[in-house]
ROVO-989986 format. One record per residue: residue in one letter; y, z, x of N, C-alpha, C in turn. Coordinates in steps of 0.05 Angstrom, whole numbers, padded with zeros to 5 digits, always signed. Each point is the difference from the previous one (the first is absolute). Example, Ala and Ser with C-alpha at 12.3 -4.5 7.8 and 13.67 -1.06 7.14 Angstrom:
2
a-00114+00156+00264+00024+00000-00018+00024+00000+00018
s+00021-00014-00007+00024+00001+00016+00022+00014-00015
END
This chain:
302
m+00546+00244-00281-00023-00002+00017-00021+00021-00008
d-00024-00011-00002-00022+00020-00006-00007+00019+00023
v+00002+00026-00005-00004+00020+00021-00029-00004+00012
k-00019-00012-00015-00027-00002+00009-00001-00019+00022
l+00019-00019+00002-00002-00021+00023+00007+00013+00025
l+00011+00024+00002+00005+00013+00026-00025+00009+00014
w-00022+00002-00017-00026+00007+00015-00010-00022+00017
l+00010-00025-00004-00009-00022+00015+00018-00001+00028
v+00019+00013+00000+00018+00000+00026-00014+00010+00026
p-00017+00021+00001-00014+00006+00024-00017-00020+00011
p-00019-00013-00015-00017-00023+00012+00016-00023+00007
l+00020-00006-00017+00019-00023+00008+00012+00005+00026
l+00011+00024+00005+00014+00008+00025-00018-00003+00022
v-00026+00012-00002-00019-00001+00022-00008-00030+00006
l-00002-00017-00020-00007-00027+00005+00023-00015+00013
f+00025+00006-00008+00025-00012+00012+00003+00009+00030
v-00004+00025+00006+00004+00010+00027-00022-00012+00017
g-00025+00001-00010-00022-00012+00015+00004-00028+00005
g+00009-00016-00018+00007-00028+00006+00020-00004+00021
i+00022+00016+00002+00020-00002+00019-00012+00007+00027
y-00016+00021+00002-00011+00009+00025-00017-00022+00010
k-00017-00013-00017-00020-00021+00009+00018-00022+00011
m+00021-00008-00013+00016-00024+00011+00014+00007+00027
k+00009+00027+00002+00010+00007+00026-00020+00003+00022
d-00023+00006-00008-00022+00003+00020-00008-00030+00008
g+00001-00021-00017-00005-00026+00008+00020-00012+00018
v+00026+00009-00006+00022-00009+00020-00002+00014+00026
r-00010+00023+00002-00001+00016+00022-00023-00011+00019
n-00021-00012-00014-00021-00012+00014+00002-00029+00006
g+00024-00012-00006+00006-00026+00007-00007-00020-00020
h-00005+00007-00025-00007-00017-00021+00027-00004-00018
h-00003-00025-00015+00022-00003-00018-00003+00018-00024
p+00023+00011-00011-00004+00020-00022-00017-00010-00023
h+00002-00025-00008-00013-00008-00025-00030-00006+00006
r-00008-00001+00027-00027-00007+00004-00020+00022-00006
g+00010+00024-00002-00017+00023-00006-00011-00003-00028
f+00013-00018-00018-00009-00002-00024-00009-00028-00008
g-00005-00016+00023-00006-00028-00002-00029-00008+00001
h-00007-00024+00003-00027-00009-00001-00005-00014+00027
k-00023+00007+00013-00006-00014+00026-00019-00023-00007
h+00006-00025+00011-00015-00022-00006-00026+00001+00018
g-00022-00008-00013-00026+00000+00015-00017+00022-00008
e+00011+00021-00014-00016+00023-00007-00016-00008-00027
s-00024+00011-00003-00014-00004-00022+00007+00020-00021
t+00006-00007-00025+00006+00016-00020-00022+00004-00019
l-00024-00007+00007-00022+00001-00020-00013+00027+00000
s-00006+00011+00022-00015+00024+00003+00020+00025+00000
i-00002+00019-00019+00017+00022+00001-00006+00018+00024
d-00024-00002+00012-00009+00015+00022+00019-00006+00025
i+00012-00023+00001+00017-00006+00022+00025+00017-00001
y+00011+00005-00023+00022+00017-00003-00007+00029+00008
a-00024+00010-00012-00009+00026+00004-00005+00007+00028
y-00012-00021+00016-00005+00003+00029+00025+00003+00015
t+00022-00013-00006+00024+00001+00014+00020+00021-00011
s-00007+00015-00020+00017+00018-00012+00006+00023+00019
k+00024+00011+00000+00007+00023+00016-00016+00025-00012
l-00008+00000-00022-00013+00022-00013-00031+00000+00005
g-00008-00020+00015-00030-00003+00007-00014+00024+00011
g+00017+00018+00014-00012+00023+00013-00002+00025-00020
v+00010-00004-00023-00001+00024-00020-00027-00001-00012
n-00009+00025-00004-00027+00004-00014-00004-00015-00024
p-00021-00017-00001-00004-00019-00023-00005+00016-00027
g-00014+00022+00002-00004+00017-00024+00027+00010-00013
f+00018+00008+00020+00025+00008-00011+00017-00021-00014
k-00002-00024+00012+00014-00025-00011-00010-00006-00028
v-00027-00002+00000-00012-00006-00027+00005+00021-00020
g-00003+00024+00007+00007+00021-00021+00029+00001-00007
f+00019-00004+00017+00028+00000-00006+00005-00023-00019
a-00012-00024+00005+00006-00022-00017-00012+00003-00027
i-00023+00013-00003-00012+00005-00026+00017+00021-00016
i+00010+00021+00015+00016+00018-00014+00026-00013-00012
l+00012-00019+00016+00023-00014-00011-00006-00017-00023
l-00024-00013+00002-00008-00016-00022-00005+00016-00025
l-00013+00023+00003-00005+00018-00026+00027+00011-00009
m+00020+00006+00018+00027+00007-00010+00012-00020-00019
c-00001-00027+00009+00011-00019-00016-00015-00003-00028
v-00023+00002+00002-00017-00002-00027+00003+00023-00018
v-00002+00024+00012-00002+00024-00015+00029+00007-00010
a+00019-00003+00016+00028+00008-00007+00012-00018-00022
d-00008-00026+00001+00010-00019-00020+00031+00002-00002
n+00011+00001+00024+00031+00005+00000+00011-00021+00020
l+00022-00013-00010+00012-00024+00014+00012+00010+00027
y+00011+00024-00003+00013+00010+00026-00020+00007+00022
v-00023+00012-00009-00020+00006+00019-00012-00027+00013
s-00004-00019-00017-00008-00027+00008+00018-00013+00020
i+00026+00002-00005+00018-00013+00019+00001+00015+00027
s-00003+00028-00003+00001+00016+00025-00025-00008+00015
v-00023-00002-00013-00023-00008+00016+00002-00028+00012
i+00011-00020-00013+00006-00025+00011+00018+00001+00026
l+00022+00016-00002+00018+00003+00021-00014+00014+00025
i-00017+00022-00004-00012+00015+00020-00022-00018+00014
t-00016-00015-00016-00020-00016+00012+00012-00023+00016
t+00021-00011-00009+00016-00020+00014+00011+00010+00027
f+00009+00024+00000+00009+00012+00024-00023+00005+00020
v-00021+00010-00010-00025+00006+00018-00011-00026+00010
t-00002-00021-00017-00013-00026+00010+00018-00013+00020
v+00026-00005-00008+00019-00017+00013+00011+00014+00026
i+00011+00023-00004+00013+00015+00020-00018+00014+00018
l-00018+00017-00011-00018+00015+00017-00023-00018+00010
g-00012-00018-00017-00022-00015+00007+00008-00024+00017
g+00027-00010+00000+00008-00021+00016-00005-00029-00008
i-00010-00002-00026-00004-00027-00012+00027-00013-00005
h+00002-00027+00004+00025-00012-00007+00005-00001-00031
l+00025+00003-00007+00006+00001-00029-00007-00025-00014
r+00005-00023+00014-00007-00025-00014-00030-00003-00004
q-00017+00006+00019-00028+00001-00003-00008+00019-00023
y+00012+00022-00001-00007+00019-00021+00005-00012-00027
l+00024-00010-00003+00005-00012-00025-00015-00025-00007
e-00008-00015+00019-00020-00022-00003-00027+00011-00012
l-00009+00022+00012-00023+00011-00012+00000+00010-00026
l+00025+00011-00009+00004+00011-00025+00006-00022-00021
a+00004-00025+00007+00007-00021-00016-00021-00005-00022
i-00026+00000+00006-00021-00005-00018-00001+00022-00022
p-00002+00025+00008-00003+00021-00021+00027+00000-00017
i+00023-00005+00013+00026+00000-00016-00002-00022-00021
a-00010-00023+00008-00003-00023-00017-00016+00007-00026
f-00024+00014+00006-00017+00009-00022+00014+00020-00019
l+00014+00017+00014+00015+00022-00014+00021-00012-00019
i+00013-00019+00009+00022-00013-00016-00013-00015-00022
i-00022-00015+00004-00012-00013-00021-00010+00018-00022
g-00014+00023+00010-00009+00019-00019+00022+00015-00017
s+00024+00002+00014+00023+00014-00011+00012-00017-00022
i+00001-00026+00004+00010-00018-00020-00014+00001-00025
v-00026+00001+00003-00018+00001-00023+00005+00025-00018
i+00006+00023+00013+00005+00024-00014+00031+00000-00011
l+00017-00011+00016+00028+00002-00007+00010-00019-00023
v-00013-00023-00001+00010-00022-00018-00019+00004-00025
n+00013-00002-00024-00012+00001-00025+00008-00023-00018
f-00016-00009-00020+00005-00021-00016+00000+00010-00031
s+00018-00015-00013+00002+00007-00029+00010-00025-00016
w-00008+00000-00026+00007-00025-00017+00029+00002-00009
g+00013+00023+00005+00027+00004-00010+00017+00015+00020
p+00025+00004-00002+00016+00014+00019-00005+00031-00002
v+00004+00012+00023-00005+00029+00003+00027+00012+00006
p+00014+00013-00018+00026+00010+00005+00002+00021+00022
e-00021+00018+00001+00002+00022+00019-00008-00007+00030
s-00004-00025+00007-00009-00010+00024+00023-00001+00019
l-00007+00001+00025+00022-00003+00022+00005-00031+00004
v-00021-00017+00001+00001-00028+00002-00013-00012-00025
n+00013-00019-00013-00009-00014-00023+00006-00029+00003
l-00022-00014+00007+00003-00030+00004-00012-00014-00023
d+00015-00016-00015-00011-00015-00023-00010-00029+00012
c-00025-00003-00007-00013-00025+00010-00007-00017-00023
r+00016+00002-00022-00003-00018-00023-00024+00009-00019
w-00024-00002+00011-00022+00009-00017-00010+00028+00006
f+00009+00012+00022-00006+00029+00005+00020+00010+00016
t+00000+00026+00004+00019+00016+00015-00012+00015+00024
v+00012-00003+00023-00009+00015+00024+00020+00022+00003
f-00010+00024+00003+00017+00025+00001-00012+00022+00019
v+00020+00014+00010-00008+00022+00018+00015+00026-00012
t-00018+00022-00001+00011+00023-00013+00003+00022+00024
r+00018+00019-00007+00007+00020+00020-00027+00015+00008
e-00016+00007-00020-00026+00015+00006-00018-00017+00019
g+00000-00027-00005-00018-00018+00015+00010-00001+00030
l+00028-00001+00002+00011-00001+00027-00007+00024+00016
g+00003+00024-00014-00007+00024+00015-00029+00003+00005
t-00017-00007-00016-00028+00001+00006-00007-00021+00022
t+00013-00024+00001-00008-00019+00020+00012+00010+00028
t+00022+00009-00002+00011+00013+00026-00014+00022+00013
n-00009+00018-00018-00017+00023+00008-00026-00008+00012
l-00013-00021-00015-00027-00008+00009+00004-00017+00023
w+00020-00017+00004+00003-00014+00025+00005+00017+00024
g+00016+00021-00004+00003+00017+00023-00024+00016+00008
k-00015+00010-00021-00025+00014+00007-00019-00018+00013
a-00005-00025-00009-00018-00017+00012+00008-00008+00029
f+00025-00005+00003+00012-00007+00028-00002+00022+00019
g+00005+00024-00011-00003+00023+00017-00028+00004+00012
a-00019-00004-00019-00029+00004+00007-00007-00023+00020
v+00009-00025-00004-00006-00020+00018+00013+00005+00027
s+00024+00011+00002+00013+00006+00024-00015+00021+00016
a-00012+00019-00015-00014+00023+00014-00025-00013+00013
m-00013-00019-00015-00025-00010+00011+00006-00019+00025
y+00024-00015-00002+00007-00015+00023+00008+00017+00024
m+00011+00023-00005+00006+00017+00022-00024+00009+00013
m-00022+00003-00015-00024+00009+00013-00014-00023+00014
s-00002-00024-00012-00014-00023+00010+00014-00011+00025
l+00027+00002+00001+00015-00012+00022+00002+00019+00026
s-00010+00024-00002-00001+00018+00020-00027+00011+00009
t-00020-00008-00016-00029+00010+00002-00017-00023+00001
m-00015-00005+00021-00020-00022+00002-00022+00005-00022
s-00013-00022-00007-00019-00001-00021-00024+00018+00009
g-00008-00003+00025-00022+00016+00010+00005+00032-00003
e+00024+00006+00004+00008+00029-00002-00001+00008-00030
i+00010-00017-00017-00001+00008-00029-00028+00003-00008
f-00016-00020+00008-00029+00002-00010-00014+00027+00012
s+00007+00006+00026-00010+00024+00012+00009+00026-00017
v+00025+00000-00010+00009+00021-00015-00015+00003-00027
l-00007-00024-00012-00014+00000-00026-00029+00010+00006
r-00010-00006+00024-00026+00008+00007+00000+00030+00003
r+00020+00012+00012+00002+00029+00003+00004+00015-00027
l+00010-00015-00018+00004+00011-00029-00026-00003-00015
h-00021-00008+00012-00026-00002-00013-00001-00021-00020
v+00018-00023+00000-00004-00023-00017-00026-00011+00007
p-00014-00011-00021-00026-00012+00005+00002-00021+00021
m-00020-00001+00018+00002-00019+00022-00002-00029-00010
l-00014-00005-00020-00001-00027-00011+00027-00009-00009
i+00015+00016-00013+00026-00008-00009+00019-00005+00025
v-00001+00018+00020+00018-00002+00022-00008-00028+00014
e-00026-00006+00003-00006-00022+00016+00006-00026-00016
l-00003-00001-00028+00009-00022-00017+00028-00004+00001
m+00018+00021+00003+00028-00003+00001+00007-00012+00028
n-00012+00010+00021+00005-00012+00026-00008-00029+00002
i-00023-00010-00008-00007-00026+00001+00016-00018-00019
m+00006+00010-00023+00018-00016-00019+00028-00004+00014
y+00011+00022+00011+00024-00002+00013+00002-00021+00024
r-00023+00000+00015-00002-00019+00022-00002-00029-00010
y-00016-00003-00020-00005-00029-00011+00024-00009-00015
i+00018+00017-00012+00025-00009-00011+00019-00013+00021
f-00001+00014+00023+00018-00011+00021-00012-00023+00013
i-00026-00002+00002-00011-00025+00009+00006-00023-00016
l+00000+00005-00027+00007-00022-00020+00029-00007+00004
m+00019+00020+00002+00028-00007+00004+00006-00013+00026
d-00015+00008+00020+00004-00012+00028-00009-00030-00001
t-00022-00005-00014-00012-00027-00001+00017-00018-00015
q+00013+00010-00022+00021-00016-00017+00024-00006+00017
s+00009+00019+00016+00025-00002+00015-00006-00021+00023
r-00023-00002+00013-00006-00019+00019+00000-00028-00013
m-00014-00001-00020-00003-00027-00014+00027-00012-00010
r+00016+00020-00008+00027-00010-00009+00017-00010+00024
n+00000+00016+00021+00013-00009+00026-00012-00025+00008
s-00026-00005+00000-00010-00026+00007+00010-00022-00015
a+00001+00004-00026+00010-00020-00019+00030-00007+00005
e+00014+00022+00005+00030-00004+00005+00004-00015+00026
s-00015+00004+00020+00002-00013+00024-00005-00031-00001
r-00016-00007-00020-00006-00027-00007+00017-00011-00021
l+00024+00013-00007+00019-00009-00018-00015-00002-00028
g-00015+00020-00006-00015+00000-00028+00019+00011-00022
y+00023+00012+00007+00018+00009-00022+00026-00009-00001
t+00002-00027+00010+00027-00012+00002+00010-00011-00029
t-00019-00006-00015+00008-00009-00029-00019+00016-00020
y+00011-00001-00025-00014+00015-00020-00028-00012-00004
k-00005-00026+00002-00028-00011-00004-00017+00007+00022
r+00010+00001+00025-00015+00008+00023-00008+00029-00001
a+00021+00017-00010-00005+00030-00002-00021+00005-00021
i-00002-00014-00021-00022+00004-00019-00026-00008+00011
y+00000-00022+00014-00025-00009+00013-00009+00020+00023
s+00019+00010+00016-00008+00018+00021-00009+00025-00013
f+00014+00010-00019-00008+00027-00014-00028-00004-00011
g-00008-00024-00012-00027-00002-00012-00020+00000+00021
n+00006-00012+00023-00022-00002+00022-00002+00028+00013
t+00023+00014+00002-00002+00028+00012-00015+00018-00019
a+00005-00002-00026-00014+00019-00019-00032-00008-00001
g-00005-00024+00003-00028-00008+00000-00017+00009+00023
n+00016-00001+00024-00015+00005+00024+00003+00030+00007
l+00016+00014-00016+00005+00030+00008-00024+00015-00002
l-00016-00001-00024-00023+00016-00005-00022-00007+00021
i-00005-00023+00006-00021-00008+00019+00007+00011+00030
v+00025-00003+00010+00008+00007+00024+00001+00033+00003
s+00008+00012-00022-00001+00030-00001-00027+00011-00001
m-00020-00013-00013-00027+00011+00000-00010-00003+00027
k+00007-00022+00015-00010-00006+00027+00011+00024+00019
r+00025+00006-00002+00013+00020+00016-00011+00027-00008
g-00004+00004-00025-00012+00026-00008-00029+00004+00011
g-00014-00022+00003-00026+00002+00013+00000+00004+00028
q+00022-00009+00014+00004+00007+00028+00010+00027+00003
f+00015+00010-00019+00007+00030+00001-00023+00017-00002
y-00020-00006-00019-00024+00016-00002-00016-00002+00026
d-00004-00023+00012-00016-00005+00023+00012+00018+00024
a+00028+00000+00000+00012+00018+00020-00006+00028-00003
m-00002+00009-00024-00007+00029-00006-00027+00005+00010
e-00020-00018-00007-00028+00003+00008-00002+00000+00031
a+00015-00017+00013+00000+00000+00029+00008+00024+00013
r+00014+00017-00016+00011+00026+00008-00018+00023-00011
c-00025-00006-00005-00019+00020-00009+00005+00011-00028
y+00011-00016-00017+00004+00009-00027-00026+00008-00016
d-00004+00022-00008-00024+00010-00013+00004+00009-00029
g+00023-00009-00011+00004+00006-00030+00022+00022-00001
e+00009+00009+00021+00023+00019-00001+00021-00006+00019
l+00025-00004-00009+00022-00006+00017+00011+00025+00014
k+00003+00000+00026+00008+00022+00016+00026-00011+00015
f+00018+00020+00003+00025-00008+00013+00006+00021+00021
l+00011-00008+00024+00009+00017+00018+00025+00014-00008
e+00002+00026-00001+00023+00016-00010+00015+00015+00021
d+00025-00003+00003+00016+00016+00018+00007+00026-00013
k+00000+00022+00016+00007+00025-00009+00030+00003-00002
k+00011+00002-00024+00028+00003-00004+00006+00026-00014
p+00009+00019+00015+00004+00027-00010+00022+00002-00022
l-00004+00018-00019+00019+00006-00020+00024+00016+00012
v+00024-00010-00003+00024+00013+00012+00012+00018-00022
a+00007+00024+00006+00012+00017-00019+00026-00008-00010
k+00017-00011+00017+00027-00010-00008-00002-00022-00021
q-00019-00017+00003-00005-00022-00020-00008+00010-00026
v-00017+00020+00001-00009+00014-00026+00025+00013-00015
i+00015+00014+00016+00024+00013-00012+00019-00020-00012
l+00004-00021+00015+00020-00020-00011-00012-00014-00026
a-00026-00005+00000-00014-00011-00025+00002+00020-00022
a-00003+00026+00006+00004+00021-00020+00028+00001-00013
l+00019-00003+00019+00029+00000-00011+00004-00023-00016
v-00011-00024+00007+00003-00023-00017-00011+00004-00029
v-00025+00011+00000-00011+00005-00026+00015+00022-00017
i+00009+00020+00015+00018+00019-00015+00024-00013-00012
y+00012-00016+00017+00025-00015-00011-00005-00016-00023
l-00025-00014-00001-00006-00016-00022-00005+00017-00025
v-00012+00024+00003-00005+00017-00022+00027+00010-00011
v+00019+00007+00018+00026+00009-00009+00015-00022-00016
v-00002-00025+00010+00013-00020-00014-00013-00006-00027
w-00026+00003-00001-00014-00003-00025+00009+00020-00023
i+00002+00027+00010+00008+00020-00017+00028-00002-00010
a+00018-00007+00023+00029+00000-00007+00007-00024-00018
t-00013-00022+00000+00007-00024-00015-00016-00002-00027
t-00018+00018-00007-00014+00001-00027+00013+00020-00016
r+00021+00013+00006+00012+00019-00018+00017-00014-00021
END
């Protein structure tokens, strides 16, 4: 057994104990144990703001959450260490699922898209091609005209890159699933990010979810009319949905802009901000997490 793996025991233990505590809390409140990690029907999964609004971490200072997430992201990128990346993934999962209160199934569903992209990108890096056999490779598949092979170096590089990217994604998800978009934009504004960039980010964010919501409504409408019962009907319904999506989205986007003007929009987006003080205990815990990651980095690079 590799001694370096022992550094993953603390975050695994915390995640395990937190999961048991959450299930016991669900039983104590009259809920079925597995429902704490389930999916509630009727909830919209399009806007991440829904999860941020209902998160148990909503009362935490947004600047602290954004700063902590960025520090974890930088730790993944700068350390370039698989053990640090795995630790970040476990820590962010604990914060998002256990402390934030999001259902595990919903969290995994949200991670499905970036995981799919990471897997596709990893395959491109991992798999190599050659006209002849490669003796030093771990996997050597003869395809008659060419050889598909995987080397030990390629496997190590792919694993490290995948862990680093997934750790960074987990840190960003921890921030976005506990901090509403308006609060994130307010933090960027306080950091003196140019107003034009902040407002463009906000408007693009809103319009992306308008587009997704429009597509979801149109698909549900087609499904209620049995538009996806057969392959031929599914292709026909998909074509009609894609053809009308741009028109309907532009119309809804215009309504969104009219709603802003009706609320005295003068070229600058302003949001009502709640005062959420910075708690010393939270800062100390975050500092201990960062110190632990630094220690893991130093101990596993020897």
